[in-house]
Backbone bond lengths (Angstrom), bond angles and torsions (degrees), N, CA, C in turn:
res aa  C-N    CA-C-N  psi(-1)  N-CA   C-N-CA  omega(-1)  CA-C   N-CA-C  phi
1 M - - - 1.456 - - 1.522 108.95 -
2 A 1.322 116.70 137.17 1.459 120.20 -178.14 1.514 110.42 -133.22
3 A 1.324 116.53 142.01 1.462 121.08 176.68 1.508 109.01 -96.54
4 L 1.340 116.56 141.02 1.454 121.27 -178.25 1.515 108.76 -147.06
5 A 1.306 117.00 109.72 1.466 122.75 177.96 1.526 111.81 51.31
6 G 1.355 115.64 41.94 1.456 120.16 179.09 1.506 113.87 80.26
7 L 1.332 117.62 4.55 1.454 121.88 179.98 1.517 109.78 -106.81
8 T 1.328 116.90 165.50 1.451 120.75 -177.70 1.520 110.28 -119.88
9 V 1.311 115.65 129.25 1.455 121.67 174.52 1.516 107.38 -114.55
10 I 1.316 118.17 118.13 1.457 122.23 179.57 1.518 107.69 -103.86
11 V 1.321 117.05 116.06 1.456 122.40 -172.59 1.525 110.58 -73.30
12 A 1.337 115.32 142.75 1.461 121.33 -177.91 1.517 111.29 -65.79
13 S 1.321 115.64 147.30 1.463 121.55 173.52 1.521 108.85 -109.79
14 Q 1.305 117.37 -173.29 1.462 121.51 -172.52 1.531 112.45 -108.87
15 Q 1.320 118.45 34.96 1.450 122.52 178.39 1.519 109.78 -126.16
16 A 1.321 116.29 144.41 1.456 120.87 179.36 1.522 110.30 -78.13
17 A 1.321 116.25 131.95 1.467 121.25 179.25 1.522 109.01 -100.21
18 P 1.324 118.77 123.98 1.460 119.79 179.97 1.521 111.48 -71.11
19 L 1.330 116.25 150.57 1.459 120.91 171.57 1.522 107.82 -71.16
20 P 1.327 118.74 139.64 1.465 119.85 -173.81 1.524 113.95 -70.09
21 N 1.350 116.72 -24.72 1.470 120.36 176.05 1.530 111.18 57.21
22 K 1.323 115.41 49.53 1.456 120.61 -176.52 1.528 111.14 -77.93
23 A 1.295 116.12 146.09 1.460 120.87 176.22 1.526 109.52 -64.42
24 G 1.327 116.59 132.89 1.452 121.41 176.74 1.513 115.23 83.10
25 S 1.324 118.56 -4.41 1.466 120.47 179.05 1.529 109.77 -76.79
26 L 1.332 115.95 161.75 1.457 121.12 174.74 1.521 108.90 -85.50
27 K 1.307 116.23 123.80 1.454 121.87 -179.07 1.531 108.74 -121.79
28 F 1.337 116.81 130.26 1.457 119.20 178.18 1.518 110.61 -150.51
29 A 1.330 115.41 164.44 1.458 122.77 175.23 1.517 108.38 -113.95
30 A 1.338 115.98 158.62 1.461 121.87 178.09 1.525 109.22 -131.70
31 I 1.340 115.60 131.19 1.453 120.88 177.29 1.526 108.98 -135.44
32 G 1.316 115.86 147.56 1.447 120.31 176.27 1.514 110.89 -141.73
33 D 1.334 116.26 150.35 1.466 122.24 175.07 1.532 110.63 54.37
34 N 1.312 114.51 48.45 1.455 121.11 -169.48 1.518 115.06 -98.99
35 G 1.348 119.29 -28.38 1.454 121.47 -161.95 1.513 116.63 -81.39
36 T 1.329 116.91 61.18 1.466 120.99 179.74 1.520 113.00 -90.76
37 G 1.330 116.46 -30.71 1.456 120.43 -172.68 1.513 113.04 79.03
38 D 1.326 117.67 4.66 1.462 122.04 -178.19 1.529 111.10 -91.16
39 Q 1.319 115.05 170.80 1.454 120.90 -175.05 1.527 113.80 -57.44
40 P 1.335 120.26 -43.37 1.474 118.60 179.34 1.525 113.78 -58.70
41 Q 1.341 117.52 -36.02 1.465 118.78 176.76 1.519 110.47 -61.74
42 Y 1.325 116.86 -43.64 1.460 120.59 179.06 1.530 111.26 -64.12
43 E 1.324 116.72 -36.77 1.460 119.86 179.94 1.523 111.50 -69.46
44 V 1.330 117.43 -39.19 1.463 120.21 174.21 1.521 109.94 -62.20
45 A 1.324 116.46 -43.30 1.463 120.50 179.91 1.528 111.42 -60.44
46 R 1.323 116.81 -37.77 1.466 119.25 177.09 1.525 111.44 -66.09
47 Q 1.320 116.39 -38.65 1.464 118.67 176.37 1.525 111.16 -65.15
48 M 1.331 116.69 -35.63 1.455 120.24 177.21 1.526 110.46 -63.27
49 A 1.325 116.19 -41.83 1.468 120.06 178.65 1.524 111.05 -67.20
50 T 1.326 116.48 -39.29 1.464 120.45 177.93 1.524 110.57 -62.94
51 A 1.325 116.43 -43.31 1.464 120.24 -179.89 1.523 111.33 -62.11
52 R 1.321 115.95 -36.08 1.455 119.23 -176.52 1.533 112.50 -67.35
53 A 1.317 117.22 -21.23 1.463 120.04 178.97 1.524 111.53 -62.59
54 T 1.328 117.50 -28.95 1.464 121.15 179.39 1.531 112.84 -115.50
55 F 1.329 115.98 -13.48 1.471 121.28 179.56 1.531 106.44 -129.97
56 P 1.334 117.29 86.12 1.469 121.83 -165.49 1.534 114.35 -76.95
57 Y 1.335 116.38 71.17 1.466 120.87 176.50 1.524 109.69 -75.78
58 D 1.326 116.28 153.60 1.466 120.11 179.39 1.522 111.95 -127.65
59 L 1.336 116.36 15.15 1.455 122.05 -178.73 1.522 109.25 -140.71
60 V 1.340 116.51 137.90 1.462 122.20 171.34 1.520 107.38 -126.28
61 I 1.330 116.83 122.11 1.460 119.75 174.46 1.527 108.01 -92.91
62 M 1.329 115.81 136.00 1.464 122.45 -175.50 1.527 108.01 -112.07
63 L 1.322 115.49 127.72 1.456 121.79 -168.39 1.523 113.49 -99.18
64 G 1.305 116.96 19.98 1.457 121.05 173.37 1.513 113.89 97.22
65 D 1.349 114.86 165.41 1.467 122.83 -167.18 1.529 108.27 53.42
66 N 1.332 112.27 52.78 1.459 121.61 179.91 1.519 111.54 -75.49
67 M 1.339 116.03 -13.93 1.463 121.23 -176.92 1.521 109.05 -148.82
68 Y 1.334 115.92 126.21 1.468 122.17 175.21 1.522 109.56 -109.92
69 G 1.334 114.62 151.68 1.460 119.13 177.00 1.509 111.99 68.85
70 G 1.333 116.25 -140.56 1.457 121.47 -179.52 1.517 112.10 -58.99
71 Q 1.336 116.39 143.26 1.459 121.53 -178.65 1.524 110.01 -133.80
72 K 1.321 113.69 46.28 1.455 121.65 175.22 1.520 109.13 -90.04
73 P 1.333 118.16 170.36 1.471 119.38 -178.66 1.529 113.83 -51.51
74 A 1.331 117.98 -38.98 1.463 119.89 179.53 1.525 111.79 -65.47
75 D 1.331 116.37 -31.51 1.460 119.75 179.02 1.521 111.28 -68.67
76 F 1.332 117.45 -36.62 1.461 119.47 177.25 1.527 111.02 -64.94
77 V 1.315 116.15 -30.19 1.464 119.92 176.31 1.523 110.15 -70.20
78 N 1.334 116.34 -51.40 1.466 120.89 -173.09 1.524 113.27 -75.72
79 K 1.319 117.16 -27.43 1.465 120.37 -174.32 1.527 113.17 -106.85
80 F 1.333 116.61 -1.68 1.457 119.04 177.78 1.526 112.26 -141.15
81 E 1.313 117.46 -59.13 1.459 119.75 -172.08 1.523 113.25 -66.97
82 K 1.321 117.29 -38.30 1.473 119.42 179.13 1.523 112.36 -73.50
83 P 1.345 119.69 -51.01 1.472 117.18 -178.31 1.525 113.54 -61.23
84 Y 1.328 117.84 -34.54 1.470 120.81 -176.45 1.525 112.38 -103.70
85 A 1.320 116.89 21.14 1.467 121.07 -176.02 1.522 112.14 -56.75
86 A 1.325 117.34 -43.13 1.471 120.05 -177.74 1.523 110.66 -62.49
87 L 1.310 117.14 -38.71 1.460 120.66 179.58 1.522 111.22 -72.79
88 L 1.321 116.09 -44.37 1.464 119.67 178.64 1.519 111.05 -61.32
89 D 1.325 117.02 -41.85 1.471 120.95 179.75 1.526 111.68 -64.67
90 A 1.328 115.95 -27.10 1.466 120.52 179.65 1.530 112.33 -84.99
91 G 1.340 117.03 -0.51 1.455 120.69 177.78 1.515 115.04 88.76
92 V 1.332 117.22 11.38 1.466 120.09 177.30 1.527 108.72 -68.20
93 K 1.321 115.84 134.56 1.460 121.12 -177.42 1.522 109.98 -101.07
94 F 1.315 116.17 125.10 1.456 122.72 174.71 1.530 108.33 -94.37
95 R 1.340 116.02 137.44 1.464 120.38 176.62 1.522 107.89 -132.17
96 A 1.321 115.09 113.75 1.462 121.68 -167.00 1.518 113.34 -98.98
97 S 1.325 114.68 154.57 1.456 123.44 161.57 1.519 107.35 -114.92
98 L 1.328 116.66 159.99 1.459 120.94 -177.50 1.523 110.84 -92.41
99 G 1.348 114.97 141.10 1.455 121.36 171.92 1.510 110.55 -111.28
100 N 1.321 116.29 179.50 1.464 120.39 -176.50 1.521 113.34 -69.58
101 H 1.340 118.27 -17.97 1.461 121.01 175.87 1.525 112.97 -90.66
102 D 1.331 116.88 -8.89 1.467 120.66 -178.57 1.522 110.24 -86.99
103 R 1.313 116.03 139.25 1.461 119.98 176.01 1.533 109.74 -77.96
104 P 1.323 117.69 141.09 1.468 120.10 -177.66 1.521 113.64 -55.06
105 E 1.334 116.74 -34.34 1.459 119.07 -178.00 1.528 113.23 -69.75
106 N 1.340 117.50 -9.07 1.460 120.07 178.87 1.525 112.57 -66.35
107 V 1.338 117.08 -12.12 1.461 119.20 176.39 1.527 111.30 -60.76
108 S 1.313 117.54 -22.15 1.461 120.52 -177.83 1.533 112.87 -89.74
109 Y 1.326 117.59 -3.17 1.471 119.96 177.68 1.531 108.83 -68.01
110 K 1.317 115.66 119.34 1.462 122.02 -168.35 1.526 113.21 -55.85
111 L 1.330 117.49 -42.13 1.461 120.39 -173.07 1.524 113.64 -77.01
112 Y 1.352 117.28 -6.81 1.465 119.97 172.25 1.526 111.67 -82.53
113 N 1.345 116.82 -16.76 1.473 121.70 176.03 1.527 112.65 52.09
114 M 1.338 115.52 46.20 1.458 120.75 179.86 1.527 110.13 -97.96
115 D 1.311 115.92 139.19 1.463 121.58 176.61 1.525 109.85 -102.85
116 G 1.325 115.99 43.18 1.457 121.14 -177.21 1.519 110.93 114.74
117 R 1.328 116.41 -177.40 1.471 121.06 -179.63 1.525 111.15 -62.97
118 Y 1.318 116.47 -33.69 1.456 122.17 176.72 1.520 107.05 -138.22
119 Y 1.316 115.38 144.82 1.464 119.58 -174.11 1.522 108.94 -165.05
120 S 1.322 115.60 174.37 1.460 121.55 -177.87 1.520 109.54 -141.59
121 Y 1.316 115.49 152.09 1.466 120.06 176.37 1.519 108.66 -156.41
122 T 1.322 115.67 166.33 1.467 121.83 -175.43 1.517 110.29 -123.38
123 R 1.306 115.74 137.08 1.464 123.13 169.45 1.527 107.98 -132.78
124 N 1.313 116.04 124.77 1.465 121.70 -178.17 1.536 109.64 51.18
125 N 1.311 117.26 -122.89 1.467 120.99 -178.62 1.527 111.66 -100.93
126 V 1.340 117.08 26.92 1.460 122.15 -176.60 1.524 110.35 -120.24
127 R 1.316 115.39 130.47 1.461 122.17 169.65 1.523 108.06 -100.18
128 F 1.342 116.31 114.86 1.455 121.94 175.05 1.528 108.77 -93.07
129 V 1.314 116.14 133.79 1.459 122.28 177.10 1.530 107.55 -124.32
130 V 1.324 116.00 120.67 1.458 122.66 -173.22 1.524 108.72 -110.96
131 L 1.330 116.76 125.44 1.457 121.20 -175.79 1.525 111.51 -115.00
132 D 1.318 114.91 157.84 1.463 122.68 170.04 1.520 106.95 -102.78
133 S 1.331 116.31 94.78 1.462 119.83 -174.90 1.521 112.61 -78.83
134 T 1.331 117.69 -8.38 1.466 120.65 176.58 1.526 110.58 -77.96
135 Q 1.328 117.00 -33.13 1.468 122.11 179.72 1.530 109.27 -128.76
136 L 1.313 115.47 75.21 1.461 120.69 -176.01 1.529 108.97 -91.29
137 D 1.317 115.73 87.67 1.459 121.34 -174.12 1.533 110.69 -97.23
138 P 1.338 117.93 167.33 1.470 120.64 -178.03 1.526 114.10 -57.31
139 R 1.312 116.78 -36.04 1.469 119.00 -179.98 1.527 110.73 -63.56
140 Q 1.330 116.36 -41.16 1.464 119.99 178.53 1.530 110.67 -65.59
141 L 1.318 117.44 -39.80 1.460 120.94 179.65 1.521 111.42 -64.61
142 Q 1.326 117.15 -39.02 1.466 119.99 177.21 1.514 110.65 -65.64
143 W 1.341 115.83 -41.89 1.468 120.25 176.27 1.525 110.62 -60.58
144 L 1.346 117.06 -42.11 1.463 121.88 -179.38 1.525 110.21 -60.39
145 E 1.322 117.17 -47.27 1.459 120.30 -179.96 1.520 111.45 -59.87
146 T 1.311 116.32 -45.49 1.462 120.53 -178.90 1.522 111.20 -64.40
147 T 1.321 116.01 -43.75 1.467 120.96 -178.07 1.519 111.41 -63.65
148 L 1.323 117.19 -46.91 1.464 120.21 179.73 1.528 111.59 -68.04
149 R 1.312 117.01 -38.83 1.461 120.87 -179.95 1.520 110.89 -62.46
150 D 1.320 117.05 -38.93 1.458 121.08 -174.71 1.525 113.42 -88.39
151 A 1.331 117.61 -9.29 1.463 120.52 -177.23 1.525 110.81 -66.83
152 K 1.321 116.76 132.64 1.461 122.23 -178.18 1.527 112.47 -106.63
153 E 1.326 117.35 -6.52 1.456 121.02 -175.48 1.530 110.79 -70.53
154 A 1.318 116.57 155.97 1.469 121.34 -177.55 1.531 111.41 -66.43
155 W 1.333 116.64 -40.73 1.455 122.27 -178.08 1.520 110.19 -105.95
156 K 1.328 115.77 139.87 1.464 122.16 172.11 1.522 107.53 -122.41
157 I 1.334 115.39 114.73 1.459 122.01 -177.94 1.520 108.54 -120.54
158 C 1.314 116.49 124.82 1.459 122.06 176.95 1.525 109.52 -107.82
159 Y 1.327 115.69 144.91 1.467 118.19 171.22 1.515 110.68 -143.99
160 F 1.317 113.48 145.92 1.467 123.04 -177.19 1.516 107.43 -168.97
161 H 1.334 117.06 177.27 1.461 119.90 -167.47 1.525 115.11 -79.40
162 H 1.311 118.42 -51.95 1.461 122.03 -170.27 1.527 111.00 -85.80
163 P 1.338 118.65 125.19 1.465 120.63 -174.93 1.524 112.73 -77.58
164 L 1.326 115.91 136.88 1.461 119.81 174.65 1.525 110.57 -72.33
165 Y 1.336 115.88 -29.50 1.464 121.87 176.98 1.530 108.27 -131.78
166 S 1.313 116.48 128.79 1.457 122.11 176.50 1.519 108.79 -161.02
167 D 1.320 115.96 139.95 1.457 121.03 178.24 1.524 112.16 -109.28
168 A 1.338 116.80 19.56 1.460 120.15 174.65 1.523 109.94 -77.31
169 A 1.316 116.32 146.42 1.464 121.12 -175.54 1.519 112.40 -73.61
170 R 1.331 117.66 -32.57 1.465 120.25 -171.95 1.526 112.14 -66.44
171 H 1.319 117.20 -50.39 1.466 121.39 179.78 1.523 111.82 -115.61
172 G 1.313 117.06 -57.10 1.450 120.95 -177.83 1.521 112.57 77.35
173 S 1.310 116.07 -164.72 1.467 121.93 -175.29 1.523 111.31 -66.76
174 S 1.323 116.12 137.87 1.464 122.26 173.21 1.529 107.25 -89.52
175 V 1.315 115.08 82.30 1.467 120.65 -172.02 1.522 111.25 -65.21
176 D 1.335 117.12 -35.31 1.467 119.15 179.69 1.521 111.14 -62.23
177 L 1.323 117.12 -38.87 1.467 120.29 176.04 1.527 111.18 -70.99
178 R 1.316 116.25 -37.56 1.468 119.89 -179.65 1.527 111.34 -59.57
179 V 1.318 116.41 -41.87 1.464 120.96 -179.15 1.530 110.62 -59.34
180 V 1.332 116.28 -35.33 1.461 120.67 -177.80 1.529 111.85 -85.10
181 L 1.342 117.12 -44.53 1.459 120.58 -170.10 1.525 114.04 -86.66
182 E 1.308 117.73 -37.90 1.460 119.17 -173.79 1.531 113.08 -58.82
183 P 1.346 120.20 -42.62 1.476 117.84 177.20 1.520 113.59 -60.17
184 I 1.327 117.38 -35.09 1.467 120.97 177.54 1.522 109.95 -67.89
185 F 1.330 116.58 -44.69 1.462 120.32 179.11 1.531 110.91 -59.85
186 L 1.319 116.32 -41.42 1.462 120.27 179.70 1.525 111.58 -68.12
187 R 1.324 115.92 -40.47 1.461 120.75 -176.40 1.526 111.54 -62.87
188 Y 1.341 115.85 -35.94 1.464 118.91 -173.18 1.524 113.28 -112.37
189 G 1.316 117.68 14.90 1.461 120.76 168.14 1.512 116.06 73.57
190 V 1.333 118.24 39.95 1.465 120.60 173.61 1.526 108.63 -65.97
191 D 1.331 116.13 137.71 1.461 121.05 -176.70 1.525 112.99 -96.19
192 V 1.338 116.43 -45.93 1.462 121.51 -171.88 1.519 109.20 -139.73
193 V 1.349 115.94 144.34 1.464 122.49 177.56 1.523 108.53 -130.12
194 F 1.334 116.45 130.05 1.468 122.90 175.13 1.525 109.22 -113.10
195 S 1.339 116.84 136.41 1.462 121.99 176.60 1.521 109.68 -142.86
196 G 1.340 115.28 171.51 1.459 121.90 176.37 1.518 109.88 -124.06
197 H 1.349 115.44 -124.26 1.473 124.77 173.84 1.524 112.44 76.60
198 D 1.325 118.52 -57.65 1.459 120.38 172.41 1.524 108.24 -82.58
199 H 1.339 116.05 131.77 1.465 121.41 -169.59 1.523 110.96 -87.64
200 V 1.319 114.99 60.78 1.457 124.37 -179.30 1.527 107.38 -148.53
201 Y 1.320 115.43 176.36 1.462 121.20 166.70 1.521 107.79 -111.32
202 E 1.334 116.16 134.85 1.458 120.78 174.84 1.517 109.88 -148.87
203 R 1.319 114.86 137.15 1.470 122.03 169.68 1.525 107.27 -109.33
204 I 1.319 115.37 123.08 1.457 121.97 -178.43 1.525 109.56 -91.39
205 K 1.324 117.01 141.22 1.459 119.05 171.43 1.528 108.87 -58.63
206 P 1.318 118.35 141.26 1.470 120.20 -176.35 1.525 112.19 -51.51
207 Q 1.305 114.93 132.39 1.456 122.19 179.69 1.523 108.68 -109.37
208 K 1.338 115.50 110.90 1.467 121.55 -179.63 1.527 111.23 56.01
209 G 1.333 114.82 35.19 1.456 120.57 176.73 1.509 115.36 88.46
210 I 1.337 118.89 0.23 1.460 122.33 -179.61 1.528 109.23 -107.81
211 Y 1.323 116.23 139.43 1.456 122.54 -178.14 1.529 109.32 -99.91
212 Y 1.329 116.51 129.47 1.460 122.31 -176.77 1.528 110.18 -120.02
213 F 1.345 114.77 133.53 1.459 121.80 174.70 1.528 109.16 -123.46
214 V 1.329 116.53 138.63 1.461 122.52 168.31 1.528 106.76 -110.06
215 S 1.329 116.35 121.20 1.464 120.86 179.59 1.522 108.03 -136.00
216 G 1.332 115.22 79.62 1.459 121.23 -173.94 1.510 113.57 -118.94
217 A 1.346 116.16 37.79 1.462 119.18 -174.93 1.525 112.70 -133.73
218 A 1.330 117.06 35.13 1.463 119.74 179.45 1.523 112.68 -84.30
219 G 1.324 116.17 -3.62 1.466 121.62 175.92 1.513 109.48 -148.78
220 Q 1.315 114.85 -52.67 1.451 121.59 175.94 1.539 110.30 -82.09
221 L 1.336 115.76 162.63 1.459 121.27 176.06 1.525 109.21 -155.91
222 R 1.329 115.50 134.07 1.466 121.10 168.17 1.527 106.96 -115.57
223 K 1.301 114.65 90.67 1.459 121.48 -173.69 1.521 110.57 -64.14
224 G 1.328 115.22 131.33 1.459 121.01 177.86 1.512 114.61 72.31
225 N 1.345 118.61 19.53 1.458 121.73 -173.05 1.518 113.97 -87.82
226 L 1.330 117.67 -12.16 1.461 120.14 -176.86 1.529 110.62 -77.13
227 R 1.318 115.45 136.98 1.461 122.51 175.32 1.531 107.57 -120.73
228 P 1.330 117.72 82.04 1.470 120.22 -172.71 1.514 112.18 -61.79
229 D 1.340 115.12 143.86 1.459 121.55 175.15 1.518 108.95 -137.24
230 D 1.324 117.09 -160.11 1.461 120.43 -175.49 1.525 113.27 -65.62
231 E 1.341 117.85 -18.79 1.458 120.88 179.94 1.526 112.65 -86.20
232 T 1.324 117.47 -12.48 1.466 121.50 -174.89 1.520 110.67 -80.75
233 A 1.341 116.67 122.34 1.459 121.32 174.68 1.518 110.75 -91.79
234 A 1.339 117.56 -40.31 1.462 122.75 179.30 1.518 107.69 -162.81
235 Y 1.334 116.34 156.06 1.462 118.83 178.81 1.527 109.95 -158.19
236 F 1.331 114.60 161.52 1.458 121.98 176.48 1.519 107.15 -150.65
237 D 1.330 116.35 116.47 1.459 120.73 -177.40 1.528 112.08 -131.08
238 Q 1.338 116.35 25.60 1.462 120.69 -176.79 1.523 113.60 -103.34
239 D 1.317 117.71 -10.16 1.464 121.05 -178.23 1.528 108.32 -163.34
240 Q 1.337 115.30 167.44 1.456 120.13 174.80 1.535 109.91 -64.61
241 S 1.342 115.43 159.54 1.464 119.15 -175.91 1.517 110.99 -160.64
242 F 1.323 115.35 167.91 1.462 123.38 173.54 1.513 107.73 -147.42
243 M 1.330 116.76 175.45 1.453 120.78 -179.11 1.524 111.82 -122.34
244 L 1.320 115.49 148.24 1.452 123.86 168.91 1.521 107.73 -118.09
245 V 1.331 116.35 137.16 1.465 120.66 -173.77 1.531 108.77 -137.19
246 E 1.327 115.30 142.57 1.468 120.95 176.91 1.529 108.62 -135.57
247 V 1.322 116.24 127.14 1.457 121.92 177.37 1.524 107.90 -111.25
248 A 1.325 114.79 118.23 1.461 121.64 180.00 1.522 108.40 -130.90
249 D 1.322 116.39 108.05 1.462 121.97 -177.92 1.540 109.67 56.59
250 D 1.324 118.15 -119.27 1.467 121.07 -176.78 1.524 113.15 -96.91
251 D 1.321 117.66 15.30 1.455 121.27 179.22 1.521 111.01 -119.32
252 M 1.328 116.53 139.35 1.460 122.36 172.07 1.526 108.29 -120.62
253 F 1.316 115.29 112.84 1.459 121.89 178.56 1.521 108.52 -93.71
254 F 1.326 116.86 142.00 1.462 120.04 -178.90 1.521 110.25 -139.00
255 S 1.316 114.44 152.81 1.455 121.55 178.06 1.519 108.14 -147.20
256 A 1.322 117.44 130.39 1.464 122.54 173.66 1.514 107.84 -102.31
257 V 1.336 115.75 129.50 1.465 121.74 -172.07 1.517 109.56 -122.92
258 S 1.313 116.97 134.73 1.459 121.05 -178.39 1.530 111.30 -81.95
259 R 1.323 115.47 171.29 1.467 122.78 178.23 1.525 111.97 -58.09
260 T 1.328 116.98 -27.51 1.465 121.09 -179.72 1.524 112.80 -94.23
261 G 1.328 117.21 3.32 1.459 120.86 176.91 1.507 115.46 92.27
262 R 1.317 118.39 9.75 1.458 121.76 179.89 1.520 110.09 -85.94
263 T 1.323 117.39 133.71 1.454 121.29 173.91 1.524 108.35 -77.75
264 V 1.327 116.56 118.09 1.466 120.82 -175.03 1.524 112.67 -105.46
265 D 1.314 117.42 -12.66 1.466 121.47 174.71 1.512 107.55 -162.78
266 S 1.331 117.19 146.72 1.463 120.58 177.47 1.511 109.17 -162.20
267 G 1.314 115.73 161.94 1.457 119.90 179.39 1.511 111.78 171.30
268 V 1.313 115.49 -169.89 1.462 121.30 179.65 1.514 108.57 -140.86
269 I 1.318 115.87 138.86 1.463 123.72 176.81 1.523 107.93 -108.41
270 H 1.304 116.19 128.87 1.467 121.83 176.56 1.521 107.72 -97.20
271 R 1.305 116.37 117.66 1.458 121.02 -174.82 1.522 111.72 -68.04
272 T 1.323 114.60 135.35 1.458 122.47 174.31 1.523 108.38 -107.21
273 P 1.341 119.91 128.01 1.463 120.88 178.09 1.518 111.50 -53.42
274 A 1.328 116.25 146.57 1.459 121.67 -174.38 1.530 112.13 -56.25
275 A 1.328 116.88 -42.46 1.468 119.53 -178.50 1.520 111.27 -62.62
276 E 1.340 116.68 -39.27 1.457 120.01 178.75 1.520 110.68 -67.61
277 K 1.341 116.94 -40.05 1.459 120.01 179.26 1.522 110.94 -60.91
278 R 1.346 116.68 -44.19 1.458 119.63 179.60 1.523 111.00 -63.60
279 F 1.337 116.59 -42.65 1.467 120.28 -179.36 1.526 110.47 -63.11
280 E 1.348 116.72 -45.69 1.457 120.18 -178.31 1.522 111.24 -64.08
281 H 1.336 115.62 -41.20 1.465 119.24 -179.38 1.528 110.75 -65.25
282 E 1.323 115.95 -45.03 1.465 119.04 -179.07 1.524 110.84 -66.13
283 A 1.338 117.39 -38.40 1.461 120.45 178.97 1.516 111.12 -65.54
284 A 1.329 115.86 -41.55 1.458 119.84 179.27 1.515 111.12 -64.77
285 Q 1.339 116.72 -40.73 1.452 120.01 179.16 1.525 111.16 -62.89
286 S 1.337 116.26 -41.64 1.461 119.52 -178.31 1.516 111.71 -67.07
287 N 1.354 116.53 -24.24 1.453 120.85 178.55 1.524 112.65 -94.97
288 G 1.329 116.59 4.22 1.456 120.40 179.42 1.512 113.65 72.24
289 V 1.344 117.60 26.24 1.455 121.80 -177.73 1.515 109.57 -107.94
290 R 1.321 117.45 135.99 1.463 121.76 176.49 1.513 109.53 -86.33
291 V 1.319 117.82 121.59 1.458 122.12 -179.19 1.519 109.11 -79.54
292 L 1.334 116.28 122.48 1.461 120.50 178.71 1.517 111.91 -101.50
293 A 1.330 117.19 -32.23 1.461 118.02 -175.55 1.516 110.11 -162.30
294 T 1.321 115.32 159.19 1.454 119.80 164.75 1.528 105.51 -94.42
295 S 1.302 119.17 -93.17 1.463 120.29 178.29 1.511 108.97 -133.22
296 V 1.311 115.83 117.42 1.466 120.02 179.97 1.512 109.20 -143.36
297 E 1.314 115.88 134.52 1.450 121.58 173.19 1.517 107.04 -114.91
298 G 1.310 117.17 129.91 1.452 119.34 -178.85 1.501 112.23 -140.37
299 R 1.318 115.52 155.24 1.461 122.43 176.09 1.511 107.19 -134.73
300 S 1.308 116.30 131.94 1.444 119.87 -172.88 1.513 111.95 -132.63
301 N 1.319 116.49 136.82 1.452 122.71 175.45 1.512 111.00 -116.83
302 V 1.324 116.82 38.06 1.458 121.36 -175.32 1.524 109.57 -86.59
303 R 1.348 115.09 -178.22 1.463 121.00 -175.32 1.518 111.45 -56.38
């Protein structure tokens, strides 16, 4: 454990932490870059269904590149409806964001439950904000500012395709998007950001009080593509994976699960109120200190 500018960083250990599975908590899964129609996608989907038997989530957030190759009606069957049939039949709701491989007209596909290219919705005490990072135009940015400013929920979670922070070799950080989006996220107290695009799993050390996850390996995989650096908290690039997440009051528990059902990373994030995050960040900057984290406990079984 290390102290930094009045903040606490709790270093990850090598044991898997179970999700608490509390009654009434918000439970969801996260998948990205999934829509290949190949065997690994189906195997990940089976693990998702298996997990739901003991962790009854009813929401899946999709981080873009939901469909590769052909995107005709038959492709939606083979690359979405068939692999996730058990979840769809159980009433699990998928809510998608668009990636660079997705056609714009896919927003109208009923089972993606999209309210346009970008949209927002609420579950329990969480405000989800979904962006189209492929076409980030001024109108969308104005909508984003208004939506985050007016949000009253305790948690603000954004998700979209291109990661602001990533240590994968193939794509890496989308710095041009970071320059535009990060100041808005900081201004309005965003807590967590999920993205895909790089076909790996990575948990980034908190950047200016915001927690970033890359989960782009629910179908695709770039094995051995991660190049960890000082920003990397944990990663897994040896197999396909997905995430399970639980939000209970001021805690967000997370678990990254491989195609074979192995927990490869897990932990809990303790939410810091937006005003406190801004104060801590500004104080650290004035003292010449780089803020790495507020309070996070994690356990990792990665390479």
